[in-house]
C-alpha positions, 0 to 999 in steps of 0.5 A: 174746142170740139172741131167735130173730127174723130179718129177712124176706127180701122187700122192699116197694115204695115206699108199700106199707103194713104189713098184718100184725103183732101189737100188744103192747097198747092204751090203758092207765091211766097210773100216778100219781107219778114214775118209780121205779127198775125192774130186770132186764128192766124199765126202769132209771131214776131218780126224776124222770127223763125217760128209761127204759132197757130192756136198755140202760145208763142213764147219766142224763137231763135233769131233768123240770123242764127243757125237754121231751125231743123226741128221743134217739139212741144210739151205742156210747159212750152217747146224746144227749138233745135238748130242745125248746129245742135243748139237747143233753145227752150221756151217756157220749158226747162233747158237740159243742155244740147250737143252744141258744146261738143262740135259736131263732126264735119259734114254732120248736122242735128236733124231731130229732137224728141221729148222723153214723156217719162223724164221731161228731158229730150233726145237729139239725133244728128245726121250721122246717127248719134243720139244724145240724151239730156235728162233722158236715158241713152238707149242706143243709136244706129251705126252710120259709117262715114262715106261718100255717094250716100250709101249710108243713109242719114238719120233724119228724125227721132220720135219717142214712144208714148209711154216713155219706154224708148225712141225710134230713129228714122233714116233717109232710106225709110229704115227705122231703128227702135231703142227700148221699144219694139219696131212696127216696120219701116219703108226700108227697101221700098224707097227708090228714085222717082221720075222727077225727084229722089224719094226719101223719108223725111219725118215720122210721128208716133200714134199716141193711141196705138203706139204705132207710127207714120212715116212721111216721104219727101214726095207726099206719101204717108205710110202707116205702121200699126196706125190709122191711114187717114190720107196723104198729100200724094193721094190727095192729088191722085198720086202725083207729086206736085213739086213741093216737098214734104218737110215734117209730120206731127200727130194731133192730140186726142187721137185725131189724126196728123198734120203734114207740112210742106216746104211752101208752108201748106199744112194738110190735115188728115183726121184732124182740124186745121188751125191755119198755115204759113200759106194762108196767113202769107207769113212766109218770107221770100227765101224761106221755107217751112222746115218743122212742125210740132203740135201744142198738147195743151191747145191742139194748135201747132208751131211751124218753124221757118228756115230763113237763116240769112248771112249778110244777105245770103240765103240757102240756094238749095232751099227748093230742091226736092229731097236733097241727097248729099253726095261727096265733097270734092272741088265743090259739093255734089247733090242728087235732087230735082228743082230750082237752084237759086243764087246765094245772094246779089251777084252778076252772072259770068258764065253758063257753059263749059264742054268739059263738065258733065252736060256742058253746064257751068253757071258761074256768078260773081257775088257783089255783096256780103263777106264773100263779095268778089268771089265766084260761085258755080253751079254745074253738071245736070242743070239747065241754066235760067239766066244769061251772062251779065244778068244781075241776080239776087237770092230770089233768082233761079239760076238753073233747074236740076232736071235729073234726080238720079244724077247729081249737080255740083256747086262750089267756089269757082275760079275767075272766068277763063276758058276752060272754066274751073272750080277754085284751086282745081289743081288741088283736086286729085280725083279722090279728095275733098279740097279746102274750097269744097269743104268751105263751101259745104260749111257755107251751105250748112250755115244757110240751112242746107244739108252739108256734103260728105267729106272724103278721106283724102284731103284737103291738100292745102289751106284756104287763102288767109282772106277767105271767109269762114262759116 
């Protein structure tokens, strides 16, 4: 169908930010319940699905109980869905394997997938920079040493050159590593903490016409490198970040621009026709967020991945934080971010304050259901409590708001309430190590779809109790 949109003839120079465009919507209220089939111009999907199709053929998707969906990519035959544990599910397209057979290193998640136009195979990149080719040639990978405090930015996306000559790997600091192809520039050295949120690179898409690419940041900028500048969410709102992080970016077919996906399901179209969204179809379940986007090259529509990944009633408590920047795992897991922190599941608030913790905040709650029933979770440090002691909360309850992007919050397993309040088995912490409890909680967050923390090299000093749940 001819939607009457055409690509602009002008091209931007590297690092030019988008300054114009119209947004399709702002923050919406999430609908309660699971996905239900939606027809016509709206999404077509199945109950408990992790993928919605807009003017594209729905062929299936992983169950919501599987590891979280982190990326999706499509070709003429069908599409591939990548999950955080490295598994690649093929729908309509041939499967060539996945990294899942090889256990990802502790603290590492799969983050991106790209189809090789030459072979029809694909590459998968993980947060530690590892690139694996499946019926696609290995051409290199960035070196990302392990370490704490985020000094080695994670790999967050991979994109193939349109002629199949190679691929680009995007890192959270905006750097782009080119393998088999020539780079067109990057945002390295240009991304800094903002007043309300860490600004990190989250996605990239290659312009099929010029071979250049676009890079999207968490706060709504789209930078163009040897590719047309058609607009961005931040420019559409007069340069102001509206609190809804960008999660994905995809090039439209037919040289007609690109689409920007935000966590609340809104899709902003720039130089391309809109086909609907999770926001307009009200198909986003409570506790879920839109995590990935891929354009169907046959129809021009697109697929949107939904990260809902519940575990026996538990949901990702960090799902609405902006630009989650993992820090070290010690007694719990540290993150730099801004925004609301939810309870993991049904619980009762036990504590809010302890002067021994930074800012005096130590929110703890006792889980009343699921495999960790009876255990305590804490959220501490640079967080403002939004609950009261004795309050019954659910996975839809905001327990606190992280308020300073430059400093960190910490979350993990807590000891039963006492004075002073402590993380679980706090005596196992020597100031430099990851405790067994911190590593376990990081694994839970990863299973729920959050980026894991960064393990330290000095522990753990002791095992978990035999009854402790594993993730």
